[in-house]
VEXSE-320554 format. One record per residue (C-alpha): residue in one letter; residue number from 1; chain; y negated, x, z negated. Coordinates in pm, whole numbers, always signed. Layout:
// VEXSE-320554
 mimi fiti torfi      y      x      z
    A  NUM     A      Y      X      Z
...
//
This chain:
// VEXSE-320554
 mimi fiti torfi      y      x      z
    M    1     A -38015 -12441  -6489
    N    2     A -38307 -12199  -6503
    M    3     A -38410 -12037  -6178
    Y    4     A -38468 -11679  -6291
    K    5     A -38435 -11414  -6024
    P    6     A -38154 -11162  -6085
    L    7     A -38249 -10803  -6155
    L    8     A -38094 -10573  -5894
    L    9     A -38068 -10206  -5971
    V   10     A -37901  -9921  -5785
    M   11     A -37922  -9614  -6005
    T   12     A -37772  -9312  -6170
    A   13     A -37777  -9260  -6544
    T   14     A -37655  -8999  -6786
    C   15     A -37472  -9023  -7114
    L   16     A -37289  -8788  -7347
    I   17     A -36960  -8913  -7204
    G   18     A -37037  -8878  -6835
    Q   19     A -37268  -8946  -6544
    A   20     A -37303  -9285  -6377
    S   21     A -37121  -9320  -6047
    A   22     A -37338  -9362  -5739
    G   23     A -37290  -9663  -5516
    W   24     A -37268  -9934  -5779
    T   25     A -37524 -10215  -5778
    L   26     A -37606 -10374  -6113
    T   27     A -37705 -10743  -6117
    D   28     A -37837 -10921  -6426
    I   29     A -37718 -11284  -6405
    S   30     A -37863 -11408  -6734
    P   31     A -38023 -11748  -6652
    N   32     A -38265 -11729  -6945
    P   33     A -38384 -11389  -7072
    Q   34     A -38493 -11548  -7400
    Y   35     A -38130 -11616  -7497
    S   36     A -37809 -11416  -7475
    S   37     A -37534 -11461  -7216
    Y   38     A -37191 -11304  -7169
    A   39     A -36957 -11270  -6868
    Y   40     A -36593 -11232  -6974
    G   41     A -36384 -11315  -6669
    A   42     A -36397 -11299  -6289
    S   43     A -36196 -11388  -5983
    G   44     A -36315 -11364  -5627
    G   45     A -36684 -11447  -5631
    Q   46     A -36686 -11648  -5955
    Q   47     A -36768 -11525  -6307
    A   48     A -36693 -11705  -6636
    G   49     A -36842 -11663  -6980
    M   50     A -37087 -11809  -7226
    L   51     A -37457 -11895  -7255
    Q   52     A -37659 -11910  -7573
    I   53     A -37842 -12244  -7551
    S   54     A -38024 -12228  -7883
    F   55     A -38030 -12003  -8187
    N   56     A -37691 -12126  -8306
    T   57     A -37525 -12295  -8005
    S   58     A -37342 -12148  -7706
    H   59     A -37191 -12314  -7398
    A   60     A -36914 -12217  -7158
    A   61     A -37055 -12125  -6818
    I   62     A -36969 -12003  -6470
    W   63     A -37169 -11814  -6208
    S   64     A -37133 -11731  -5840
    G   65     A -37300 -11392  -5849
    T   66     A -37660 -11485  -5929
    A   67     A -37857 -11608  -6228
    N   68     A -37959 -11932  -6058
    S   69     A -37597 -12018  -5970
    C   70     A -37511 -12076  -6338
    V   71     A -37322 -12398  -6423
    D   72     A -37297 -12523  -6783
    L   73     A -36936 -12634  -6858
    N   74     A -36993 -12764  -7211
    P   75     A -36878 -13128  -7251
    S   76     A -37157 -13355  -7379
    W   77     A -36968 -13430  -7701
    S   78     A -36888 -13065  -7784
    A   79     A -37069 -12855  -8044
    G   80     A -37014 -12544  -7836
    S   81     A -36773 -12368  -7604
    F   82     A -36689 -12051  -7413
    A   83     A -36502 -11969  -7093
    S   84     A -36281 -11662  -7108
    A   85     A -36131 -11649  -6758
    T   86     A -36136 -11799  -6410
    D   87     A -35917 -11793  -6100
    G   88     A -36212 -11885  -5880
    S   89     A -36165 -12261  -5908
    I   90     A -36010 -12325  -6251
    Q   91     A -36158 -12191  -6576
    V   92     A -36009 -12164  -6927
    G   93     A -36156 -12115  -7272
    M   94     A -36234 -12319  -7581
    V   95     A -36452 -12605  -7700
    S   96     A -36557 -12688  -8056
    I   97     A -36558 -13045  -8184
    N   98     A -36886 -13188  -8317
    G   99     A -36892 -13202  -8697
    S  100     A -36586 -12977  -8723
    H  101     A -36494 -12613  -8690
    T  102     A -36179 -12717  -8499
    S  103     A -36143 -12546  -8163
    R  104     A -35949 -12680  -7865
    A  105     A -35792 -12474  -7589
    S  106     A -35959 -12595  -7273
    M  107     A -35946 -12595  -6896
    W  108     A -36211 -12691  -6640
    Q  109     A -36242 -12723  -6263
    G  110     A -36601 -12616  -6219
    T  111     A -36789 -12890  -6406
    A  112     A -36835 -13011  -6762
    A  113     A -36693 -13350  -6662
    S  114     A -36366 -13190  -6545
    W  115     A -36273 -13071  -6897
    I  116     A -35901 -13083  -6981
    D  117     A -35772 -13066  -7339
    L  118     A -35481 -12821  -7391
    D  119     A -35483 -12831  -7773
    P  120     A -35117 -12872  -7880
    S  121     A -35014 -13135  -8134
    G  122     A -34904 -13008  -8475
    Y  123     A -35144 -12714  -8475
    F  124     A -35488 -12668  -8630
    G  125     A -35694 -12542  -8340
    S  126     A -35637 -12334  -8028
    Q  127     A -35810 -12132  -7758
    C  128     A -35733 -11996  -7411
    L  129     A -35811 -11628  -7363
    G  130     A -35664 -11561  -7020
    M  131     A -35482 -11703  -6721
    Y  132     A -35249 -11601  -6440
    G  133     A -35154 -11839  -6162
    S  134     A -35057 -12168  -6325
    T  135     A -35019 -12006  -6669
    Q  136     A -35278 -12008  -6947
    L  137     A -35260 -11767  -7244
    G  138     A -35423 -11767  -7587
    T  139     A -35362 -11871  -7946
    A  140     A -35278 -12175  -8157
    T  141     A -35360 -12186  -8528
    V  142     A -35088 -12277  -8778
    A  143     A -35123 -12434  -9124
    D  144     A -35187 -12104  -9306
    Q  145     A -35477 -12035  -9062
    H  146     A -35300 -11748  -8889
    V  147     A -35279 -11763  -8510
    H  148     A -34971 -11762  -8288
    A  149     A -34960 -11636  -7931
    A  150     A -34961 -11938  -7703
    M  151     A -34877 -12019  -7342
    W  152     A -34938 -12331  -7132
    Q  153     A -34871 -12451  -6777
    G  154     A -35178 -12671  -6738
    T  155     A -35094 -12947  -6988
    K  156     A -35078 -12997  -7365
    S  157     A -34709 -13085  -7341
    S  158     A -34625 -12755  -7169
    F  159     A -34730 -12552  -7476
    V  160     A -34499 -12267  -7586
    D  161     A -34539 -12082  -7918
    L  162     A -34465 -11713  -7846
    N  163     A -34496 -11584  -8202
    P  164     A -34196 -11355  -8269
    S  165     A -33967 -11414  -8563
    G  166     A -34093 -11218  -8864
    S  167     A -34448 -11189  -8730
    Y  168     A -34717 -11383  -8913
    Q  169     A -34971 -11368  -8629
    S  170     A -34994 -11285  -8261
    T  171     A -35219 -11332  -7957
    A  172     A -35145 -11358  -7585
    Y  173     A -35429 -11232  -7362
    C  174     A -35291 -11194  -7010
    A  175     A -34990 -11219  -6780
    T  176     A -34845 -11101  -6450
    D  177     A -34511 -11154  -6278
    E  178     A -34381 -10892  -6524
    G  179     A -34442 -11118  -6828
    Q  180     A -34705 -11212  -7085
    F  181     A -34895 -10951  -7287
    G  182     A -35104 -10925  -7602
    T  183     A -35040 -10828  -7961
    A  184     A -34808 -10928  -8245
    N  185     A -34811 -10826  -8609
    V  186     A -34494 -10633  -8697
    A  187     A -34445 -10511  -9055
    G  188     A -34814 -10562  -9128
    Q  189     A -34944 -10385  -8817
    D  190     A -35074 -10535  -8490
    C  191     A -34861 -10398  -8206
    A  192     A -34899 -10418  -7829
    A  193     A -34666 -10696  -7720
    R  194     A -34475 -10819  -7418
    W  195     A -34296 -11149  -7369
    N  196     A -34101 -11317  -7091
    G  197     A -34172 -11682  -7163
    T  198     A -34021 -11721  -7511
    A  199     A -34080 -11596  -7865
    D  200     A -33733 -11439  -7866
    S  201     A -33817 -11224  -7563
    F  202     A -34076 -11021  -7758
    V  203     A -34085 -10645  -7688
    N  204     A -34285 -10408  -7910
    M  205     A -34494 -10175  -7689
    K  206     A -34675  -9987  -7967
    P  207     A -34697  -9619  -7864
    S  208     A -34522  -9364  -8083
    G  209     A -34762  -9232  -8346
    A  210     A -35020  -9505  -8294
    G  211     A -35156  -9747  -8551
    I  212     A -35286 -10080  -8427
    S  213     A -35238 -10138  -8054
    K  214     A -35333 -10430  -7827
    I  215     A -35299 -10524  -7461
    F  216     A -35594 -10714  -7314
    G  217     A -35546 -10696  -6937
    A  218     A -35270 -10659  -6679
    S  219     A -35223 -10628  -6304
    G  220     A -34893 -10576  -6127
    N  221     A -34686 -10346  -6349
    T  222     A -34987 -10200  -6534
    Q  223     A -35116 -10316  -6873
    V  224     A -35433 -10193  -7047
    G  225     A -35583 -10210  -7393
    Y  226     A -35617  -9969  -7683
    A  227     A -35416  -9781  -7943
    Y  228     A -35546  -9644  -8272
    L  229     A -35506  -9262  -8254
    P  230     A -35667  -9236  -8524
    V  231     A -35962  -9418  -8368
    N  232     A -35937  -9668  -8081
    H  233     A -35832  -9497  -7758
    A  234     A -35832  -9687  -7429
    C  235     A -35487  -9669  -7278
    L  236     A -35250  -9805  -7018
    W  237     A -34881  -9885  -7003
    H  238     A -34623  -9967  -6737
    G  239     A -34409 -10215  -6928
    T  240     A -34272  -9994  -7207
    A  241     A -34400  -9815  -7514
    A  242     A -34284  -9484  -7366
    S  243     A -34504  -9529  -7057
    F  244     A -34825  -9511  -7264
    V  245     A -35117  -9308  -7116
    D  246     A -35420  -9217  -7329
    L  247     A -35745  -9283  -7137
    N  248     A -36000  -9185  -7403
    P  249     A -36274  -8984  -7224
    A  250     A -36364  -8636  -7346
    G  251     A -36658  -8661  -7584
    S  252     A -36601  -9028  -7666
    T  253     A -36558  -9128  -8030
    S  254     A -36361  -9441  -7932
    S  255     A -36282  -9650  -7625
    T  256     A -36121  -9974  -7510
    A  257     A -35972 -10077  -7175
    R  258     A -36018 -10447  -7103
    A  259     A -35894 -10517  -6750
    V  260     A -35725 -10362  -6448
    Y  261     A -35724 -10429  -6074
    G  262     A -35478 -10216  -5877
    N  263     A -35532  -9869  -6022
    I  264     A -35889  -9933  -6141
    V  265     A -35921  -9984  -6516
    V  266     A -36246 -10106  -6672
    G  267     A -36371 -10117  -7029
    F  268     A -36609  -9919  -7245
    A  269     A -36632  -9596  -7439
    M  270     A -36848  -9498  -7733
    S  271     A -37092  -9209  -7733
    G  272     A -37222  -9156  -8085
    T  273     A -37271  -9513  -8203
    T  274     A -37328  -9673  -7861
    E  275     A -37072  -9833  -7630
    W  276     A -37111  -9790  -7252
    A  277     A -36925  -9969  -6971
    G  278     A -36717  -9758  -6738
    A  279     A -36404  -9729  -6526
    W  280     A -36095  -9512  -6492
    T  281     A -35839  -9450  -6218
    G  282     A -35539  -9374  -6434
    T  283     A -35635  -9069  -6641
    A  284     A -35881  -8983  -6918
    G  285     A -36050  -8735  -6685
    S  286     A -36121  -9004  -6424
    W  287     A -36368  -9186  -6653
    T  288     A -36686  -9292  -6469
    L  289     A -36992  -9437  -6640
    L  290     A -37131  -9755  -6482
    P  291     A -37510  -9785  -6428
    N  292     A -37690  -9891  -6744
    A  293     A -38066  -9829  -6702
    G  294     A -38266 -10089  -6896
    Y  295     A -37987 -10158  -7145
    K  296     A -37912  -9994  -7478
    Q  297     A -37543 -10088  -7474
    T  298     A -37304 -10221  -7207
    H  299     A -36946 -10355  -7185
    A  300     A -36712 -10423  -6893
    W  301     A -36467 -10709  -6950
    A  302     A -36308 -10790  -6614
    I  303     A -36265 -10670  -6255
    T  304     A -36184 -10847  -5930
    K  305     A -36228 -10807  -5556
    L  306     A -36362 -11039  -5288
    G  307     A -36341 -10923  -4928
    D  308     A -36445 -10558  -4924
    T  309     A -36645 -10577  -5250
    L  310     A -36534 -10489  -5603
    Y  311     A -36684 -10694  -5886
    I  312     A -36690 -10573  -6246
    V  313     A -36833 -10821  -6499
    G  314     A -36960 -10764  -6849
    D  315     A -37276 -10760  -7054
    G  316     A -37558 -10536  -7166
    T  317     A -37809 -10543  -7449
    D  318     A -38161 -10549  -7307
    S  319     A -38354 -10244  -7428
    A  320     A -38681 -10436  -7452
    T  321     A -38576 -10769  -7606
    G  322     A -38244 -10700  -7778
    Y  323     A -38085 -11004  -7609
    V  324     A -37743 -10961  -7447
    H  325     A -37736 -11034  -7073
    A  326     A -37438 -11117  -6852
    L  327     A -37401 -10844  -6588
    I  328     A -37216 -10777  -6262
    W  329     A -37154 -10437  -6107
    T  330     A -37060 -10444  -5737
    Q  331     A -36954 -10183  -5487
    A  332     A -36845 -10209  -5124
    V  333     A -36495 -10067  -5080
    P  334     A -36416  -9883  -4757
    E  335     A -36060  -9957  -4649
    P  336     A -35806  -9855  -4736
    A  337     A -35902  -9616  -5018
    G  338     A -36211  -9420  -4926
    W  339     A -36393  -9535  -5240
    L  340     A -36171  -9337  -5477
    P  341     A -36384  -9019  -5487
    T  342     A -36689  -9228  -5578
    L  343     A -36517  -9405  -5864
    G  344     A -36362  -9090  -5999
    G  345     A -36671  -8872  -5959
    F  346     A -36700  -8732  -6278
    V  347     A -36431 -11545  -7647
    M  348     A -36999 -12289  -8122
    V  349     A -37289 -12221  -8348
    V  350     A -37306 -11870  -8485
    L  351     A -36934 -11905  -8558
    L  352     A -36869 -11966  -8187
    S  353     A -37066 -11658  -8088
    R  354     A -36875 -11449  -8338
    R  355     A -36547 -11591  -8217
    A  356     A -36631 -11519  -7857
    R  357     A -36738 -11163  -7937
    K  358     A -36413 -11121  -8129
    L  359     A -36235 -11136  -7794
    A  360     A -36333 -10773  -7764
    Y  361     A -36144 -10651  -8063
//
């Protein structure tokens, strides 16, 4: 673990798609500025993601809010790994086997030595992309190299293949008490998907008139992701295709919503050819740009709350070096809802890195 001091910035910034909200503090938690790092998941005060260890190797990692709190989760025998989500004590993701491109869905409890193998028998690789309570979500690869949406309850033997009949590929990203969510290919098109524990329970949530659609995050009865209209538009649902709400900010050429906490949706929107992290509170007009000074591109992947503080995690490309740095945005939240005006004021070698970045799309 390298003991680099985090960069703390409180700032405002401008962009073609909005002005940065005041009150957010940006913390760079990259433990080594000479390599890239990514934060994909968060719960309470813990963040989960991936560290680049060398030019072509990346390791699953967790943080507790600072660069020097970083813990490497990669098992000693693994060629590489990433962590996609955490509940604050348990983490999920994927490890790659040395000498092979085979991936294994994985679970940890805060250390590399605690690694648990979730890779189901009869499949050709797997990965965990999300979790909710005792449930883990992700994919398992079948013989033709397509992936099937997958669900576990903490063990290999609990594996459930959620791929709907007639669909050649699918992915499960998240879950709530309302069900499991992700995407399934229907008639050659990826469609926002909902399940309730079995493949037969599949519900197509693709909005009317949309092309590809995907759900990446969920909280309560709200799901978020994107729909192609005719470019990617961040959107939200409340359990049905008809409940779709377009969140694409005015002036943005495309956008994606990645996570939701209560009524706060986080993700990123494109201005010209650059993606910038931001947040919404339920409408396209509520888009707020998150602080980004010092970075030439930023993404928000997850949101959580601990005590009276909101945590948004993501990454940003350093303007000076070009390396990607894991980031946290924090803001104190007056109770019960006094923060709303502020917010609304305006996924292994190079292959592993590519796979982890593919979580975004």
